[in-house]
Structures are given as C-alpha cells and as structure tokens.
C-alpha positions as CSV (number, residue, x, y, z in Angstrom):
1,V,-21.8,-33.7,32.0
2,G,-25.2,-35.2,31.5
3,N,-25.9,-35.3,27.8
4,T,-23.1,-32.9,26.9
5,V,-19.8,-34.2,25.3
6,V,-16.6,-32.3,25.0
7,C,-14.9,-32.8,21.6
8,D,-11.4,-32.0,20.2
9,S,-12.6,-30.5,16.9
10,L,-15.8,-29.4,15.1
11,D,-15.7,-32.4,12.7
12,V,-15.9,-34.8,15.6
13,A,-18.8,-32.9,17.1
14,R,-20.6,-33.0,13.8
15,D,-20.2,-36.7,13.5
16,L,-21.6,-37.2,17.0
17,C,-24.5,-34.8,16.7
18,F,-25.5,-35.5,13.1
19,P,-25.2,-39.3,12.5
20,G,-25.6,-40.8,9.1
21,N,-29.1,-42.2,9.5
22,A,-31.6,-39.6,8.5
23,G,-34.4,-41.0,10.7
24,S,-32.6,-40.4,14.1
25,N,-34.9,-39.1,16.9
26,V,-34.3,-35.6,18.3
27,D,-34.5,-37.0,21.9
28,D,-31.5,-39.4,21.1
29,R,-29.2,-36.5,20.1
30,I,-26.6,-35.1,22.4
31,K,-25.1,-31.7,23.0
32,A,-21.4,-31.2,22.0
33,V,-18.9,-28.5,23.0
34,T,-15.5,-28.2,21.2
35,L,-12.2,-27.0,22.8
36,T,-12.4,-23.8,20.6
37,G,-15.8,-22.8,22.1
38,M,-18.1,-24.0,19.3
39,V,-21.5,-25.4,20.7
40,I,-23.9,-27.7,18.9
41,S,-27.2,-28.0,20.7
42,R,-29.6,-30.9,20.7
43,A,-31.8,-28.9,18.3
44,G,-29.0,-28.7,15.8
45,T,-28.0,-25.1,16.1
46,M,-24.3,-24.1,16.3
47,T,-23.0,-21.1,18.3
48,G,-19.7,-19.8,19.6
49,G,-16.2,-20.3,18.2
50,T,-13.4,-17.9,17.4
51,T,-13.1,-15.4,14.6
52,K,-10.1,-13.7,12.9
53,D,-10.9,-10.4,14.7
54,D,-10.6,-11.9,18.1
55,S,-6.9,-11.6,18.0
56,N,-7.2,-7.8,17.7
57,R,-9.3,-7.4,20.8
58,A,-6.6,-8.0,23.4
59,G,-5.1,-5.2,25.4
60,R,-1.9,-3.4,24.2
61,W,1.0,-1.7,25.7
62,S,0.7,1.9,26.6
63,E,1.4,4.2,23.7
64,Q,4.1,6.1,25.6
65,K,6.2,3.0,26.3
66,L,5.8,1.8,22.7
67,E,6.8,5.2,21.3
68,Q,10.0,5.2,23.5
69,I,10.9,1.6,22.4
70,R,10.3,2.5,18.7
71,S,12.5,5.7,18.9
72,K,15.2,3.7,20.6
73,K,15.0,1.0,18.0
74,E,15.2,3.6,15.2
75,K,18.3,5.3,16.8
76,L,20.0,1.9,17.0
77,E,19.2,1.1,13.4
78,V,20.6,4.4,12.2
79,E,23.8,3.9,14.2
80,R,24.1,0.4,12.8
81,D,23.6,1.7,9.2
82,E,26.3,4.4,9.8
83,L,28.7,1.8,11.2
84,D,28.1,-0.5,8.2
85,S,28.6,2.3,5.7
86,L,31.8,3.4,7.4
87,A,33.1,-0.1,7.5
88,G,32.2,-0.6,3.8
89,R,34.1,2.6,2.8
90,G,37.1,2.2,4.9
91,S,38.1,-1.3,5.4
92,G,38.1,-2.7,1.8
93,S,39.3,-6.2,1.8
94,H,39.2,-6.4,5.6
95,T,35.5,-5.7,5.7
96,A,34.9,-8.4,3.0
97,K,36.9,-10.9,5.0
98,A,35.1,-10.0,8.2
99,E,31.7,-10.4,6.4
100,D,32.8,-13.8,5.1
101,L,33.8,-14.8,8.6
102,R,30.5,-13.7,10.0
103,N,28.6,-15.6,7.3
104,T,30.7,-18.7,8.0
105,I,30.1,-18.4,11.8
106,G,26.3,-18.0,11.2
107,N,26.3,-21.0,8.9
108,L,28.2,-23.1,11.4
109,R,25.8,-22.0,14.2
110,N,22.8,-23.0,12.1
111,K,24.4,-26.3,11.3
112,A,25.2,-26.9,15.0
113,Q,21.7,-26.0,16.0
114,Y,20.3,-28.2,13.3
115,S,22.6,-31.0,14.4
116,K,21.5,-30.7,18.0
117,S,17.9,-30.8,17.1
118,D,18.5,-33.7,14.8
119,L,20.4,-35.5,17.6
120,E,17.6,-34.9,20.1
121,Y,15.0,-36.1,17.6
122,T,17.2,-39.2,16.9
123,K,17.6,-40.0,20.6
124,K,13.9,-39.6,21.1
125,K,13.2,-41.8,18.1
126,L,15.7,-44.4,19.3
127,K,13.9,-44.6,22.7
128,E,10.6,-45.0,21.0
129,Q,11.9,-47.6,18.6
130,T,13.6,-49.5,21.6
131,A,10.4,-49.5,23.5
132,L,8.5,-50.6,20.4
133,L,11.0,-53.4,19.8
134,K,10.6,-54.6,23.4
135,S,6.8,-54.6,23.1
136,S,7.1,-56.2,19.7
137,K,9.3,-59.0,21.1
138,K,6.8,-59.6,23.9
139,T,3.9,-59.5,21.4
140,F,5.8,-61.8,19.1
141,A,6.4,-64.4,21.8
142,N,2.8,-64.3,22.8
143,L,1.8,-64.7,19.2
144,E,4.1,-67.7,18.7
145,T,2.6,-69.4,21.7
146,Q,-0.9,-68.7,20.4
147,Q,0.1,-69.9,16.9
148,A,1.4,-73.2,18.4
149,E,-1.8,-73.6,20.3
150,A,-3.9,-72.8,17.3
151,E,-1.9,-75.3,15.1
152,E,-2.5,-78.0,17.7
153,D,-6.2,-77.1,17.7
154,I,-6.3,-77.2,13.9
155,K,-4.6,-80.6,13.8
156,E,-7.2,-82.0,16.3
157,A,-10.0,-80.4,14.3
158,N,-8.7,-81.9,11.1
159,Q,-8.5,-85.3,12.7
160,Q,-12.1,-85.0,13.9
161,V,-13.2,-83.9,10.4
162,E,-11.6,-86.9,8.8
163,K,-13.2,-89.2,11.3
164,R,-16.6,-87.6,10.7
165,R,-16.2,-87.8,6.9
166,K,-15.2,-91.5,7.2
167,A,-18.3,-92.2,9.3
168,V,-20.5,-90.4,6.7
169,R,-19.0,-92.4,3.9
170,D,-19.6,-95.6,5.8
171,I,-23.2,-94.7,6.4
172,E,-23.8,-93.7,2.8
173,E,-22.2,-96.9,1.6
174,E,-24.4,-98.9,3.9
175,H,-27.5,-97.0,2.9
176,Y,-27.0,-96.8,-0.9
177,A,-25.5,-100.2,-1.5
178,P,-28.8,-102.1,-2.4
179,F,-29.9,-99.2,-4.7
180,R,-26.6,-99.3,-6.7
181,E,-26.7,-103.1,-7.0
182,E,-30.3,-102.8,-8.5
183,T,-29.6,-99.9,-10.9
184,G,-25.9,-100.6,-11.7
185,I,-24.9,-96.9,-10.9
186,R,-21.4,-96.7,-9.4
187,D,-21.3,-93.0,-8.5
188,L,-24.5,-91.5,-7.1
189,R,-23.1,-88.0,-6.8
190,A,-22.1,-87.8,-10.5
191,Y,-25.5,-89.1,-11.5
192,D,-27.3,-86.5,-9.3
193,E,-25.2,-83.7,-10.7
194,A,-25.9,-84.8,-14.3
195,I,-29.6,-85.0,-13.7
196,G,-29.7,-81.7,-12.0
197,K,-27.8,-79.9,-14.8
198,A,-30.1,-81.4,-17.5
199,R,-33.1,-80.3,-15.4
200,E,-31.7,-76.7,-15.1
201,D,-31.1,-76.5,-18.9
202,F,-34.7,-77.7,-19.5
203,V,-36.1,-75.1,-17.1
204,K,-34.0,-72.3,-18.7
205,K,-35.1,-73.2,-22.3
206,R,-38.7,-73.4,-21.2
207,T,-38.6,-69.9,-19.6
208,D,-37.0,-68.5,-22.7
209,I,-39.7,-70.0,-25.0
210,R,-42.4,-68.6,-22.7
211,E,-40.9,-65.1,-22.7
212,H,-40.6,-65.1,-26.5
213,L,-44.2,-66.3,-26.8
214,A,-45.4,-63.6,-24.5
215,K,-43.6,-60.9,-26.5
216,L,-45.1,-62.2,-29.8
217,T,-48.6,-62.2,-28.2
218,A,-48.2,-58.6,-27.0
219,K,-46.9,-57.5,-30.4
220,K,-49.8,-59.1,-32.2
221,K,-52.3,-57.5,-29.8
222,Y,-50.6,-54.1,-30.4
223,E,-50.8,-54.5,-34.2
224,D,-54.5,-55.6,-34.0
225,E,-55.4,-52.4,-32.0
226,K,-53.9,-50.0,-34.6
227,D,-56.4,-47.9,-36.7
228,Y,-55.2,-48.0,-40.3
229,D,-58.4,-46.6,-41.9
230,A,-58.0,-43.1,-40.3
231,K,-54.3,-43.0,-41.3
232,L,-55.3,-44.0,-44.9
233,A,-57.9,-41.2,-45.1
234,S,-55.5,-38.6,-43.9
235,A,-52.9,-39.7,-46.4
236,T,-55.5,-39.5,-49.2
237,K,-56.4,-35.9,-48.2
238,K,-52.7,-35.0,-48.2
239,K,-52.2,-36.6,-51.7
240,T,-55.1,-34.6,-53.3
241,K,-53.8,-31.4,-51.6
242,H,-50.3,-31.9,-53.0
243,E,-51.6,-32.7,-56.5
244,N,-53.5,-29.3,-56.5
245,E,-50.4,-27.5,-55.4
246,L,-48.3,-29.3,-58.1
247,K,-50.7,-28.0,-60.8
248,K,-50.5,-24.4,-59.6
249,A,-46.6,-24.7,-59.5
250,I,-46.6,-26.0,-63.1
251,E,-48.6,-23.0,-64.3
252,T,-46.4,-20.6,-62.4
253,E,-43.3,-22.2,-63.9
254,E,-44.6,-21.6,-67.5
255,E,-45.2,-17.9,-66.7
256,L,-41.8,-17.5,-65.2
257,T,-40.2,-19.3,-68.2
258,S,-41.7,-16.8,-70.6
259,E,-40.5,-13.9,-68.5
260,V,-37.0,-15.4,-68.3
261,S,-36.8,-15.6,-72.2
262,E,-37.7,-11.9,-72.5
263,I,-35.1,-11.0,-69.8
264,K,-32.4,-13.0,-71.6
265,A,-33.0,-11.1,-74.9
266,K,-32.6,-7.8,-73.0
267,L,-29.5,-9.1,-71.3
268,A,-27.9,-10.0,-74.7
269,D,-28.4,-6.5,-76.0
270,A,-26.9,-5.0,-72.8
271,E,-23.8,-7.4,-73.0
272,S,-23.1,-6.3,-76.6
273,S,-23.1,-2.6,-75.6
274,L,-21.0,-3.4,-72.5
275,K,-18.4,-5.2,-74.6
276,Q,-18.0,-2.1,-76.9
277,A,-17.6,0.2,-73.8
278,T,-15.0,-2.2,-72.3
279,E,-12.9,-2.2,-75.5
280,K,-12.8,1.6,-75.5
281,E,-11.9,1.6,-71.7
282,Q,-9.0,-0.8,-72.4
283,D,-7.6,1.4,-75.1
284,L,-7.6,4.5,-72.8
285,E,-6.0,2.5,-69.9
286,E,-3.1,1.4,-72.2
287,A,-2.5,5.1,-73.1
288,V,-2.6,6.1,-69.4
289,R,-0.3,3.2,-68.5
290,D,2.3,4.2,-71.0
291,A,2.3,7.8,-69.7
292,R,2.6,6.6,-66.0
293,D,5.6,4.4,-67.0
294,A,7.4,7.4,-68.5
295,L,6.6,9.5,-65.4
296,N,7.9,6.7,-63.0
297,E,11.1,6.4,-65.0
298,A,11.7,10.1,-64.8
299,E,10.9,10.2,-61.0
300,G,13.3,7.2,-60.5
301,D,16.2,9.0,-62.2
302,S,15.5,12.1,-60.2
303,S,15.4,10.2,-56.9
304,K,18.6,8.4,-57.7
305,V,20.4,11.7,-58.4
306,Q,18.9,13.3,-55.3
307,K,20.0,10.3,-53.1
308,Q,23.6,10.5,-54.5
309,V,23.7,14.3,-53.8
310,N,22.3,13.7,-50.2
311,A,24.8,10.9,-49.6
312,E,27.7,13.1,-50.7
313,D,26.5,16.0,-48.5
314,N,26.1,13.6,-45.5
315,D,29.6,12.2,-46.1
316,L,31.0,15.7,-46.3
317,A,29.2,16.7,-43.1
318,V,30.5,13.6,-41.3
319,L,34.1,14.4,-42.4
320,R,33.8,18.0,-41.2
321,Q,32.4,16.8,-37.9
322,T,35.3,14.3,-37.5
323,L,37.8,17.1,-38.3
324,H,36.2,19.3,-35.7
325,E,36.2,16.6,-33.0
326,T,39.9,15.7,-33.9
327,L,41.0,19.3,-33.6
328,Q,39.1,19.8,-30.3
329,K,40.5,16.6,-28.8
330,A,44.0,17.7,-29.8
331,K,43.4,21.0,-28.0
332,V,42.0,19.3,-24.9
333,D,44.8,16.7,-24.7
334,E,47.4,19.5,-25.4
335,V,48.8,17.7,-28.4
336,E,51.0,19.9,-30.6
337,L,50.3,19.4,-34.3
338,P,53.1,20.0,-36.9
339,V,52.6,23.2,-38.8
340,A,53.6,23.8,-42.5
341,S,55.7,26.8,-43.8
342,D,54.3,30.2,-44.7
343,D,54.6,29.8,-48.5
344,D,52.7,26.6,-48.5
345,E,50.1,28.2,-46.3
346,M,49.6,31.1,-48.8
347,E,49.3,28.7,-51.8
348,E,46.8,26.5,-49.8
349,D,44.8,29.6,-48.9
350,D,44.5,30.7,-52.5
351,D,43.5,27.2,-53.5
352,E,40.9,27.2,-50.7
353,V,39.5,30.6,-51.8
354,E,39.1,29.4,-55.4
355,S,37.6,26.1,-54.3
356,S,35.4,27.9,-51.9
357,D,34.1,30.1,-54.7
358,L,33.5,27.2,-57.0
359,G,32.0,25.2,-54.1
360,G,29.8,28.2,-53.1
361,G,28.5,28.4,-56.7
362,R,27.7,24.7,-56.7
363,R,26.2,25.0,-53.3
364,S,24.0,27.9,-54.2
365,R,22.7,26.0,-57.3
366,R,22.2,22.8,-55.2
367,S,20.5,24.6,-52.4
368,S,18.1,26.2,-54.9
369,Q,17.2,22.8,-56.3
370,Q,17.2,20.8,-53.0
371,S,16.2,23.3,-50.3
372,T,13.9,20.7,-48.7
373,T,16.7,18.1,-48.2
374,Q,19.4,20.2,-46.5
375,D,20.8,19.0,-43.2
376,S,19.9,21.0,-40.1
377,T,23.4,20.7,-38.5
378,H,26.0,23.5,-39.0
379,F,28.6,21.0,-40.4
380,S,26.5,20.8,-43.6
381,Q,26.9,24.6,-44.2
382,R,30.2,25.5,-45.9
383,S,30.1,29.2,-45.0
384,N,29.6,28.5,-41.2
385,S,32.3,30.2,-39.1
386,M,33.2,27.0,-37.2
387,V,33.6,25.0,-40.5
388,V,35.8,27.8,-42.0
389,K,37.9,27.9,-38.9
390,D,38.4,24.1,-38.8
391,R,39.3,24.1,-42.5
392,K,41.8,26.9,-41.9
393,D,43.4,25.1,-38.9
394,A,43.5,21.8,-40.8
395,S,45.2,23.6,-43.8
396,N,48.1,24.6,-41.4
397,V,48.9,21.1,-40.3
398,D,51.9,19.5,-41.9
399,F,51.3,15.9,-43.1
400,S,54.6,15.4,-44.7
401,N,56.0,13.4,-41.8
402,M,53.0,11.0,-41.7
403,D,53.4,7.6,-43.1
404,E,52.0,7.0,-46.6
405,D,50.0,4.1,-45.2
406,L,48.1,6.4,-42.8
407,K,47.3,8.9,-45.6
408,M,45.3,6.3,-47.5
409,R,41.5,6.3,-47.3
410,R,40.1,3.5,-45.2
411,S,36.7,1.9,-44.4
412,A,34.9,2.5,-41.1
413,A,36.0,-0.9,-39.7
414,E,39.6,-0.3,-40.6
415,K,39.5,3.2,-39.0
416,E,38.0,1.7,-35.8
417,K,40.8,-0.9,-35.6
418,L,43.5,1.7,-36.2
419,Q,42.0,4.0,-33.5
420,Q,41.9,1.1,-31.0
421,K,45.5,0.3,-31.8
422,F,46.6,4.0,-31.1
423,E,44.4,4.1,-27.9
424,S,45.9,0.9,-26.5
425,K,49.4,2.3,-27.2
426,I,48.5,5.6,-25.5
427,S,47.1,3.7,-22.4
428,K,50.3,1.6,-22.1
429,L,52.5,4.8,-22.2
430,N,50.3,6.4,-19.5
431,Q,50.6,3.3,-17.3
432,E,54.4,3.4,-17.7
433,I,54.4,7.1,-16.8
434,E,52.2,6.5,-13.7
435,G,54.5,3.6,-12.7
436,I,57.5,5.8,-12.7
437,A,55.9,8.3,-10.2
438,P,55.4,6.6,-6.7
439,N,52.5,7.5,-4.3
440,M,54.1,9.0,-1.2
441,K,50.9,9.3,0.8
442,A,49.9,5.6,0.8
443,A,51.3,4.9,4.3
444,D,49.5,7.9,5.8
445,A,46.3,6.8,4.1
446,F,46.7,3.2,5.4
447,D,47.2,4.5,9.0
448,T,44.1,6.6,8.8
449,M,42.0,3.8,7.4
450,T,43.4,1.4,10.1
451,D,42.3,3.9,12.9
452,L,38.9,4.3,11.2
453,V,38.5,0.5,11.2
454,K,39.3,0.3,14.9
455,T,36.9,3.0,15.8
456,T,34.1,1.5,13.7
457,V,34.7,-1.9,15.3
458,D,34.6,-0.4,18.8
459,D,31.4,1.5,17.9
460,F,29.9,-1.7,16.5
461,N,30.7,-3.6,19.8
462,T,29.1,-0.9,21.9
463,A,26.0,-0.9,19.7
464,K,25.9,-4.7,19.9
465,E,26.1,-4.5,23.8
466,E,23.4,-1.8,23.9
467,S,21.2,-3.9,21.6
468,R,21.6,-6.9,24.0
469,K,20.7,-4.8,27.0
470,A,17.7,-3.5,25.1
471,N,16.6,-7.0,24.4
472,E,17.0,-8.0,28.0
473,E,15.0,-5.0,29.1
474,F,12.3,-5.8,26.6
475,S,12.0,-9.4,27.7
476,K,11.9,-8.2,31.3
477,I,9.1,-5.8,30.5
478,R,7.2,-8.4,28.6
479,K,7.5,-10.9,31.5
480,D,6.4,-8.2,34.0
481,R,3.5,-7.3,31.7
482,S,2.3,-10.9,31.5
483,H,2.6,-11.3,35.3
484,K,0.5,-8.2,35.9
485,F,-2.1,-9.1,33.3
486,N,-2.5,-12.7,34.7
487,T,-2.7,-11.4,38.3
488,A,-5.5,-8.9,37.3
489,F,-7.3,-11.5,35.2
490,K,-7.4,-14.1,37.9
491,K,-8.7,-11.7,40.5
492,I,-11.3,-10.2,38.1
493,D,-12.4,-13.7,37.1
494,A,-12.8,-14.8,40.7
495,A,-14.7,-11.6,41.6
496,L,-16.9,-12.0,38.5
497,K,-18.1,-15.5,39.6
498,T,-19.0,-14.4,43.1
499,I,-20.7,-11.1,42.0
500,Y,-22.7,-12.7,39.2
501,T,-23.8,-15.5,41.6
502,D,-24.9,-12.9,44.2
503,M,-26.8,-10.8,41.6
504,T,-28.7,-13.8,40.2
505,K,-29.6,-15.5,43.5
506,S,-33.3,-15.9,44.4
507,K,-35.5,-18.1,46.5
508,K,-36.2,-20.3,43.5
509,H,-32.6,-20.4,42.5
510,P,-30.5,-20.2,45.7
511,L,-27.3,-21.2,43.8
512,G,-27.5,-18.4,41.3
513,G,-25.9,-18.4,37.8
514,N,-22.4,-18.9,36.6
515,A,-20.1,-16.5,34.6
516,Y,-16.4,-16.8,33.7
517,L,-13.7,-15.3,31.5
518,S,-11.4,-17.3,29.2
519,L,-8.3,-16.3,27.3
520,D,-7.5,-17.2,23.6
521,D,-3.7,-17.1,24.2
522,S,-2.6,-18.1,27.6
523,D,1.2,-17.7,26.9
524,E,0.9,-14.1,25.7
525,P,-2.6,-13.1,26.8
526,Y,-2.3,-9.4,25.8
527,R,-1.8,-10.5,22.2
528,G,-5.1,-12.5,21.9
529,G,-8.7,-12.0,22.7
530,M,-10.8,-12.7,25.7
531,K,-14.2,-14.4,26.0
532,F,-16.9,-13.6,28.5
533,N,-19.6,-16.3,29.0
534,A,-22.6,-16.1,31.3
535,M,-25.2,-18.8,32.2
536,P,-28.3,-17.5,34.0
537,P,-29.9,-19.8,36.6
538,M,-31.6,-23.0,35.2
539,K,-30.5,-22.2,31.6
540,R,-28.1,-24.1,29.3
541,F,-24.9,-22.7,27.8
542,R,-25.5,-20.0,25.2
543,D,-23.6,-17.4,23.3
544,M,-23.9,-13.9,24.8
545,E,-25.7,-12.7,21.7
546,Q,-28.5,-15.1,22.3
547,L,-29.2,-13.8,25.9
548,S,-32.1,-11.4,26.5
549,G,-31.6,-7.7,27.2
550,G,-32.0,-8.1,30.9
551,E,-29.6,-11.0,31.1
552,K,-27.0,-9.1,29.1
553,T,-27.4,-6.1,31.4
554,I,-26.9,-8.2,34.6
555,A,-23.8,-9.9,33.0
556,A,-22.4,-6.5,32.0
557,L,-22.9,-5.0,35.4
558,S,-21.3,-8.0,37.1
559,L,-18.2,-7.7,34.8
560,L,-18.1,-3.9,35.5
561,F,-18.2,-4.4,39.3
562,A,-15.6,-7.2,39.1
563,I,-13.2,-5.0,37.1
564,H,-13.6,-2.1,39.6
565,S,-13.1,-4.5,42.5
566,Y,-9.5,-5.0,41.4
567,R,-8.7,-1.3,41.2
568,P,-11.7,0.3,43.0
569,A,-12.9,3.8,42.0
570,P,-14.2,6.3,44.5
571,F,-17.6,6.4,43.0
572,F,-19.8,5.0,40.1
573,I,-22.0,6.9,37.7
574,M,-24.7,4.8,36.0
575,D,-26.9,6.2,33.3
576,E,-30.2,4.3,33.0
577,V,-28.7,0.8,33.3
578,D,-32.1,-0.5,34.4
579,A,-33.8,0.3,31.0
580,A,-33.9,-3.4,30.0
581,L,-34.5,-4.9,33.5
582,D,-37.7,-6.0,35.1
583,N,-38.7,-5.2,38.7
584,V,-37.1,-8.4,40.1
585,N,-33.7,-7.7,38.5
586,V,-33.9,-4.0,39.4
587,N,-34.4,-5.1,43.1
588,K,-31.4,-7.4,42.8
589,V,-29.2,-4.6,41.5
590,C,-30.5,-2.2,44.2
591,N,-29.7,-4.8,46.9
592,Y,-26.2,-5.4,45.6
593,I,-25.4,-1.6,45.4
594,S,-26.8,-1.1,48.9
595,Q,-24.6,-4.0,50.2
596,R,-21.5,-2.5,48.6
597,S,-22.3,1.1,49.6
598,S,-19.6,0.9,52.3
599,D,-17.0,0.3,49.6
600,F,-17.9,2.9,47.0
601,Q,-20.4,5.7,46.3
602,C,-22.9,5.3,43.4
603,I,-24.8,7.9,41.4
604,V,-27.6,6.3,39.4
605,I,-29.6,8.1,36.7
606,S,-32.9,6.2,36.5
607,L,-36.6,6.4,35.8
608,K,-37.6,3.4,38.1
609,D,-39.4,4.0,41.4
610,M,-37.5,1.1,43.0
611,F,-34.2,2.9,42.7
612,Y,-35.7,6.0,44.3
613,E,-37.0,4.0,47.3
614,N,-33.7,2.3,48.0
615,S,-31.5,5.4,47.6
616,E,-30.2,7.6,50.4
617,S,-30.8,10.9,48.6
618,L,-32.5,12.3,45.5
619,V,-31.3,15.0,43.0
620,G,-33.9,16.3,40.5
621,I,-33.3,18.7,37.6
622,C,-36.2,21.0,36.5
623,R,-36.9,24.2,34.7
624,D,-37.0,27.5,36.6
625,V,-39.6,29.7,34.8
626,S,-38.6,32.9,36.6
627,S,-34.9,32.7,35.6
628,N,-35.5,30.7,32.4
629,S,-32.8,28.2,33.4
630,S,-32.3,24.8,35.0
631,R,-32.7,24.3,38.7
632,T,-31.6,21.4,40.9
633,M,-33.6,20.1,43.9
634,T,-32.2,17.7,46.5
635,L,-34.0,15.5,49.0
636,D,-32.3,13.6,51.9
637,L,-34.1,10.3,52.4
638,T,-32.1,9.2,55.5
639,K,-34.4,11.4,57.7
640,F,-37.4,9.4,56.7
641,D,-35.6,6.2,57.4
642,K,-34.9,7.3,61.0
643,E,-38.6,8.3,61.5
644,K,-39.7,4.9,60.1
645,R,-37.4,3.1,62.5
646,S,-38.6,5.1,65.5
647,R,-42.3,4.5,64.6
648,R,-41.6,0.8,64.2
649,G,-40.0,0.8,67.7
650,D,-43.1,2.5,69.2
651,D,-45.5,0.1,67.5
652,L,-43.5,-2.9,68.8
653,E,-43.7,-1.6,72.3
654,S,-47.4,-0.9,72.2
655,D,-48.1,-4.4,70.7
656,S,-46.1,-6.3,73.2
657,P,-48.7,-6.2,76.2
658,K,-51.5,-7.2,73.8
659,R,-49.4,-10.2,72.7
660,R,-48.7,-11.1,76.3
661,K,-52.4,-11.1,77.1
662,V,-53.3,-13.2,74.1
663,S,-50.6,-15.7,75.1
664,A,-51.9,-15.8,78.7
665,Q,-55.4,-16.5,77.6
C-alpha cells in the first residue's frame, strides 16, 4: 500500500529497510510491516511485535467451572489409584499379564499410527516425485532439443572461425612476404615475442638499478645530516662522570675491606667459643638419648602386656556374649538341651566356686592396675548376675553325647561354615514339615481373589466410561466457549470500527479514523492475547504507546462503547474521562453520547463547561455550613431547552414579514 511493504519476518523487513550501502537516502527508504506486528518506519524506528507476556492476557474460564472440573478430575484420579492398588494386591500374575497386554496393545497402536503417518507421507512424497519426474522429463526433452540446436550453432560458428583464421593467415602471408624475404626471418611471431621478452627484462633491470640508486642516495643524505659532534661531547661528559664515580668506589672498597678484616677476626673468636659449647651440648644429648631409649623399651614392654591382657579380656567377653546368645536362642526356639547328673553338677559347682575365687582375686588385681581399660559392657564383668546365671546354665548342659570333632576349638571362618551347615539343615527340615501339612484354605482364598478381580475390572470399566464422557463434555464446553468468544469478538470488532469512525469524523476528515482488534491465537483465542490498534485521521500506523493522551482516550472510549454494545448496560458512569481531551474532542464525545442517549443513560463526572451545556440535568455537591455536612443540588436543563425553542419559534415568526418585504423590494 503506497510505500508500505508487508514482510514474512523481521529479518526480511530489515534487509529491505536497511540496505547494505551506507549512503542510501532517507527519501528512498520504505516502510515495512511484518506478519507478527513489527513496524519499521521510514525514519528507522521499530515498534510493535509480540512479547512473552501477551499469551497471559487472554480471557480465562470462570473460576467456578474450573473448580468443578478440577474436583471431578481429582475424584477420578483417586478412584483410578484405588483400582490400581486393588488390582496390584489381588490379581498377582493376572495383573502382570494384563499390564503386559496393555503395554503390547499401546505399542501396537503407536506402531500402527506411525505406519499410517509414514504411509501418508510416502504417498505424498510419491506424488511429488511423480510430478517432479514428469516435469523433469519435459525439461530434459526441451534441453535436449536446445542442446542439439546449440551444437549445430557451435559447428557453424567453428566453421566461420576457421574461415576467418584462414583469411587472416592469407592476408598476413601476403603482407609480410616481402619483409621476410629481405630479413630472412621465417616466423615473425616468435621474433616479436623474443624481442618483447628481452625488452621487458631490460626495463625490469633498469627499474631495479634506479630504485637501488635512490635508496643509496637517501641513505647518504641521512648520514650527512647526522650531528656527531654533539653526541661526542655528551659521551665525553659521561666518561668523566663515570671516572669520578669509579675513584669514589675504589676508596669506599678500601674502607670496607679493612672493616671486613676486623669482623673476620671477631667471627673466628666467636666460632671457637661456639665449637666448645656445641661439644658440651652433644655430650648432654647423648646422655638424654640413652635415658629415652631405656624409657621407650620399658613403655613398649608395658604396652605389649597391656594389649595381651585386653585381648584376653575381649575374647572372654565375646565368649560370654556368644554363650548368652546361644542360651537365649535355645529358649526362644524351644530347644531342650541335655542336662548332666546331680553329682557332676555339685563337683562342677565346687570347681566353679574355686575358680571364681581365684579369678576374682586376679580380676581385682587386674582392675586395680588397668582400671582405665575395662570394657563398658556387662559381659566383661565376671560378678554380673547375667554372666553368673549363664555360667550356671551352661554348667548343667551335658556335652557327653556331642561329637569330639564339634568339641574342638575352631577359627571364626570354620565356625561360620559350620553354622551355615546347621542352618541349611534346619531349613530343609522345616520345608519338609511344611510340605507335609497342606493349606486347606487355598481354594477359598482363590475364589475371593477372583471375585475381587472381577469387581475391580468392572469398576475400572465404569471409571473409563466416565472419563470418556468427561472428555466429551470438556471438548463440547471448549467448542462452545470458542464459538461464544468468536461471536462476541466479531461483533465488538465491527462495532469498534463504526464507533471510532463516528467519534473521529470532522469537516476536514469526513472519513474519520480506523481501529481494529486482532487475536494472537485464532484457533484457541482465549489462550492467547489480543491487540488493539487505532489510527487517527491523516496519521500513519503507530503503536498505542506512541499516541497522545487525547488519542488514547478517544480509542479507549470507543473500545468501551463497543464492548457495551454487545451486552448493553443500563447506564454508564464516567469519571473525568475528558481530562486529556481538548474542546474539539470533548464536543465529539458529547455529540456521540447525546446520539446514543436513547440506548443508555450516562452519568459523567467532569470539570468541562461543554459537558454541562450538552447535559440534560446537573447534580452538584457542596458543603452545608449550617449542618456541617455535604449537600446535593440538582438542576433540570430540559426546561431551558423548551424556552429556547419557543423563543426561536417567536423570533422566526417576527422575522418572516421583514424578509418578505426585503424580497419584494
């Protein structure tokens, strides 16, 4: 349109509006508008476009409907989770098989869908390739005919070239024949090339010599212009200065040498005294070292003994703990241990008492020596009641029937292997015992689980049907929502164009301005944003932010009236909407409101006299001094309109005879 170009993208618009040559004239530039709304003016400014926040400006569903749908969705999800949990607990292998079948069905459906899409793509590609093959065959036939014609033309051109070359040779032979006979030169071209090459070599060497000569001349001139006298004088001054400094340095060196000799004498005396002190220190260190070695040997022997004692105590505590655990396990597993006779018990008790007395004496001496290394557990205390009881119970056990091989002391690994052997033997015996006793309630349990599976499958099918119905209802609501939104949008857009045109009309601009609405997402308009653009009369396209305050007010009022035209309200209340308007625009707003006064009532809060003049009644708020409160005053202006009309009618009647007289004269 004019000097405006519509472009697909912003990059294309930049290439058109900002060409590569920097010296392009401003008058030669064009205005570009992209499909996304970006505008590049002739002056080089860019406006418009979409932002990330535009998608959040669209209308949304009502909160009540959304809350109902969310609650329904949560209930269905809870029911589905319950069904899944029941199916997982009750069905066992059947649930796993059903899940495998569902996964297989889903994979097959995905493969079928992919195969269908691949088949459609292949068919489409085959059609394109067939059409391309046909066009290529036609193009190839045309190219073959063109190639044949071109070959014939080339043959004719080659024949003409050969004829021309032959004619040139004949003319050269005729022209140069007398010259060759006089000079004896057979080939003039070779002679010309040889002379030309020699001439070029001569010219090149001459230029090189001239350049070298110019360099030597310039170097000689530079050396002649140098001032060696000044440099020689400065060098002489520096030499005398350095000689004076050298003399001073020699004198300083002699003084320092004398001082160094004195210091060396003092240092020799100090070294002799230091040597004597060092020898005394070495003697003392040897004595201290011998004493420390003796102390370390004694501490090492003591620590070894202490470690052996602690190891024996720990082994004894471990054995007591093992004995306690074995006896407790026998009690828990209800294992009857063989018991010895009464005489043996009495002898063992006496031996235990004596050993306990001896052990107690040793323990008391050991505890007095190693009180800091005692174990904190009760199994390390011989006099503990639990240890005494375990020792008494163990003394009553009869080990006479035990194999001699089992009575031998074993390592930890051998004990573990032997324990595993006995545990495996016990587990086999338990399995044999359990196999002997059948489960009489297996059939009843199977029937109950079968019924539970049937009920869960039925519940799952009902939930699936309810989910399908909910999806259908949701799609129906979404379709209805889109239809209602588009209906309202089209009506509001059409009303906006007419209202904005009416409010911007004038004698200078009878066509008025233009305003329109546009959607970001036409498929689902309530999910995207909406753009409102207005172009005042005789002005180019601009963003709404670049319009003046009055232009923005007129555009906003037009949009407000257009929205209310779709669902009209009984009355309007406007609070100082004319603050940014001049008298011309205030008059336009007043005229439009008066024209639409038959459709709705309008209450305007304003400070402009023009609104007062065009209104039907006035309401004023003032302060009542007597009651110290607000007071309202009203004034009906329709009475004055009637009086004005009656006066105008009388004036017209009185003026009519005068006009008749004037016309007669």
